[in-house]
C-alpha positions in Angstrom: -14.1 -13.7 18.1 -16.4 -12.1 15.4 -17.0 -8.3 15.1 -19.7 -6.7 12.9 -18.7 -3.5 11.0 -21.7 -1.5 9.9 -22.0 1.7 7.7 -24.4 4.5 7.1 -25.0 6.4 4.0 -21.9 8.3 2.7 -21.8 12.1 2.3 -19.7 14.2 0.2 -18.2 16.5 2.8 -15.6 18.7 1.1 -13.3 19.2 -1.8 -9.6 18.6 -0.9 -7.7 21.9 -1.5 -4.1 22.3 -0.8 -1.0 22.9 -3.0 -0.2 19.1 -2.6 -3.5 17.6 -3.1 -6.9 18.4 -4.7 -9.8 16.3 -5.1 -13.0 15.0 -3.5 -13.7 13.5 -0.1 -16.5 11.4 1.3 -17.5 10.7 4.9 -18.5 7.2 5.9 -20.0 6.8 9.4 -19.5 3.4 11.0 -20.2 1.3 14.0 -18.4 -1.7 15.4 -19.6 -4.3 17.8 -18.8 -7.8 19.1 -21.3 -10.2 17.7 -21.7 -11.9 21.0 -23.4 -8.9 22.6 -25.9 -8.2 19.8 -29.5 -8.4 21.2 -28.2 -8.2 24.7 -28.9 -5.2 27.2 -25.2 -4.1 26.8 -25.4 -3.9 23.1 -25.8 -0.2 22.8 -23.3 0.7 25.5 -20.6 -1.5 23.8 -21.1 -0.3 20.3 -18.0 1.7 19.0 -18.8 4.6 16.6 -16.6 6.4 14.3 -16.2 8.1 11.0 -13.9 7.4 8.0 -12.9 10.1 5.5 -11.7 8.7 2.1 -10.5 11.2 -0.5 -9.3 10.9 -4.1 -7.0 13.3 -5.8 -7.9 15.0 -9.1 -4.9 13.5 -10.8 -5.9 9.9 -9.9 -9.6 10.4 -10.9 -8.4 11.7 -14.3 -7.0 8.2 -14.7 -9.9 6.4 -13.1 -12.7 8.5 -14.7 -15.2 7.9 -11.9 -18.6 9.7 -12.2 -20.7 10.9 -9.3 -22.5 7.6 -8.8 -19.4 5.4 -9.1 -17.0 7.5 -6.9 -18.8 6.9 -3.4 -18.9 3.2 -4.1 -15.3 2.9 -5.1 -14.3 5.0 -2.1 -16.4 2.9 0.1 -14.7 -0.4 -1.1 -11.3 1.1 -0.4 -12.4 2.4 3.0 -14.2 -0.7 4.1 -11.0 -2.8 3.5 -8.9 -0.1 5.3 -11.2 -0.4 8.5 -11.3 -4.2 8.3 -7.6 -4.4 8.4 -7.6 -1.8 11.2 -9.9 -3.9 13.3 -7.7 -6.9 12.8 -4.8 -4.9 13.8 -6.5 -3.7 17.0 -5.7 -0.1 15.9 -9.0 1.3 14.9 -9.9 4.8 16.0 -13.0 7.0 15.9 -11.4 9.2 13.4 -9.9 7.4 10.3 -8.7 9.0 7.1 -7.5 7.5 3.8 -6.3 9.4 0.7 -6.0 7.7 -2.7 -3.4 9.3 -5.0 -1.3 8.3 -8.1 1.6 7.5 -5.7 -0.3 4.8 -3.8 -2.9 3.5 -6.3 -2.8 1.5 -9.6 -3.2 3.3 -12.9 -6.7 1.9 -13.4 -9.5 1.4 -10.8 -9.1 -2.1 -9.7 -12.7 -2.7 -8.7 -15.9 -3.4 -10.7 -18.4 -0.8 -9.3 -21.3 -3.1 -10.2 -20.0 -5.7 -7.8 -19.8 -3.4 -4.8 -22.7 -3.3 -2.4 -24.6 -0.1 -1.5 -22.7 1.5 1.5 -25.8 2.5 3.2 -26.6 -0.3 5.7 -23.6 -2.4 4.6 -22.4 -4.9 7.2 -19.1 -6.8 7.3 -18.3 -9.8 9.6 -14.7 -9.8 10.7 -12.9 -12.7 12.4 -10.5 -11.0 14.8 -7.2 -12.8 15.5 -7.3 -15.0 12.3 -4.2 -13.4 10.8 -0.9 -14.7 12.1 2.4 -13.1 12.6 5.0 -15.1 10.7 5.8 -18.2 12.7 9.2 -18.5 11.1 11.5 -16.4 13.3 13.9 -15.8 10.6 11.3 -14.1 8.5 10.1 -12.0 11.4 13.7 -10.9 11.6 13.6 -10.2 7.8 10.7 -7.8 8.2 12.4 -6.0 11.0 15.6 -5.9 8.9 13.7 -4.3 6.0 12.4 -1.5 8.2 15.9 -1.0 9.7 17.6 -1.0 6.3 15.1 1.7 5.0 15.9 3.9 8.0 19.7 3.3 7.3 19.2 4.4 3.6 17.3 7.5 4.5 19.8 8.5 7.2 22.7 8.2 4.8 20.8 10.0 2.0 19.8 12.7 4.3 23.4 13.6 5.4 24.0 14.6 1.7 20.8 15.8 0.3 18.9 16.9 3.5 15.9 14.8 2.4 14.7 11.3 2.8 15.0 9.1 -0.2 12.3 6.6 0.7 8.9 8.0 1.6 5.8 6.2 2.9 2.3 7.6 3.0 0.8 4.9 5.2 3.1 3.9 8.2 0.9 1.0 8.7 2.0 -0.6 5.4 5.2 -1.6 7.3 3.1 -3.7 9.7 2.2 -6.0 6.7 5.8 -7.2 6.5 5.3 -9.0 9.7 2.3 -11.0 8.6 1.8 -14.2 6.6 -0.4 -14.2 3.5 -2.6 -17.3 3.8 -5.3 -16.3 1.3 -5.7 -14.5 -1.9 -7.2 -11.5 -0.1 -4.4 -11.3 2.4 -1.7 -11.7 -0.4 -3.5 -8.8 -2.3 -3.4 -6.5 0.8 0.3 -7.4 1.6 1.2 -6.8 -2.1 -0.4 -3.5 -2.2 1.7 -2.4 0.9 4.9 -3.7 -0.7 4.2 -1.9 -3.8 3.7 1.3 -1.9 7.0 0.7 -0.1 8.8 0.0 -3.2 7.7 2.8 -5.4 7.1 5.7 -3.0 10.4 7.4 -3.5 11.1 11.2 -3.1 10.6 12.2 -6.7 11.3 15.9 -6.0 14.7 15.4 -4.7 15.6 12.7 -7.3 14.5 15.0 -10.1 16.6 17.7 -8.7 19.8 15.6 -8.3 19.5 13.9 -11.7 18.4 17.3 -13.3 15.7 15.3 -15.2 13.3 17.3 -17.3 11.4 14.3 -18.3 8.0 14.8 -16.6 7.0 11.2 -17.6 9.8 9.6 -15.6 8.5 7.8 -12.6 10.0 7.3 -9.2 11.9 4.0 -10.2 13.3 5.5 -13.4 14.6 8.5 -11.5 16.2 6.3 -8.9 17.9 4.4 -11.6 19.2 7.6 -13.2 20.6 8.6 -9.8 22.3 5.4 -9.1 24.0 5.1 -12.6 26.5 7.8 -11.7 28.1 5.4 -9.2 31.0 3.1 -10.1 29.2 0.3 -8.3 25.9 0.9 -10.1 23.6 -2.1 -9.9 20.7 -2.1 -12.5 19.0 -5.0 -10.6 17.8 -2.5 -7.9 15.4 -0.7 -10.4 14.6 -3.8 -12.1 13.4 -5.6 -9.0 11.3 -2.6 -7.9 9.9 -2.4 -11.3 8.8 -6.1 -11.3 7.1 -5.7 -7.9 5.1 -2.8 -9.4 4.1 -4.9 -12.3 2.9 -7.8 -10.2 0.8 -5.4 -8.2 -0.6 -3.8 -11.3 -1.6 -7.2 -12.7 -3.0 -8.7 -9.4 -5.7 -9.7 -8.8 -8.1 -7.9 -11.1 -6.4 -7.4 -14.4 -4.4 -10.6 -14.5 -2.2 -11.4 -17.4 -3.8 -8.5 -19.5 -1.3 -6.1 -17.8 2.0 -6.1 -19.9 4.8 -7.9 -18.2 2.8 -9.4 -15.4 3.6 -13.1 -16.4 7.3 -12.1 -16.9 7.2 -10.5 -13.5 6.2 -13.7 -11.9 9.0 -15.5 -13.8 11.5 -12.9 -12.6 10.8 -13.9 -9.0 10.2 -17.7 -9.7 6.7 -17.4 -8.6 4.1 -19.7 -10.4 1.3 -18.1 -12.4 -1.4 -18.2 -11.4 -0.3 -18.2 -7.8 -1.4 -21.2 -5.7 0.8 -20.8 -2.6 0.2 -17.2 -1.5 2.4 -17.5 1.6 5.3 -18.7 -0.3 4.9 -16.1 -3.0 4.7 -13.3 -0.3 8.0 -14.5 1.3 9.8 -14.7 -2.0 8.8 -11.0 -2.7 9.9 -9.9 0.8 13.3 -11.6 0.4 13.7 -9.9 -3.0 12.7 -6.6 -1.6 15.2 -6.9 1.3 18.0 -7.9 -1.2 17.2 -4.8 -3.2 17.4 -2.5 -0.2 20.7 -4.1 0.8 22.2 -3.5 -2.7 20.9 0.1 -2.6 22.3 0.6 0.9 25.8 -0.6 -0.1 25.9 1.7 -3.1 25.1 4.9 -1.2 27.0 3.8 1.9 30.1 3.4 -0.1 29.9 7.0 -1.4 29.2 8.3 2.1 32.6 6.8 3.2 34.4 9.0 0.6 32.7 12.3 1.5 
């Protein structure tokens, strides 16, 4: 089944303004229709209409340095990919929202604005049902175990600190763990979700616990500083999360120009450049699961002594 996603001219609707996020937001009106009814009497009645709000924080745009002409096109590219995945998931709604921040985006803008089409009148053909849930039962169980273990870690951590350790901006990212990556595009989307899951830790509580005054310390460094206090400290936890982040930073746009990206592939035993995307994705999932299990064992051991 093929669906057609169409867009109208974007509009800058408002400036984000709260204590947690400030920046710029664009509205993208869109329509969605099954290609089989185009040109038929029921085309109008079966067309789905909606709007997508895509925002970017001031902090992220300081890094990306987008001007007024570049910003709507870059936000459109992010928004378009977000909607395409929603259509494939069967979870699209008439009100969608996406926020780009330093916590869920690479340090540099990953897209070449010159290669992005004009949003006004843009159309995307989407093959629905082409993505497969992992056929391997053990890997589907792995994805489920990852989600369960994240919940277990948060539950134990919350008992002592009254906060979650692992945060997630997009709950939909967890759905990617149940899907294969059969192409470069699918792998890129899955990898982005994994990177978000691996790095989006509660920086505020970690900084408080470790009494860190280093404002440059990121979430993974703060986690390592927190874990080093334990007798069963395991440096591989932070190292694996760091290598996942490096692979995401280098793929697919920047390639080996990003420091450490080839070393990150070697760390996981993944060929560079990647040829078997499905195998690479499964390797990364297995490593993330192992890291969560190690983290769980450390904090669970302490919980038993409290």
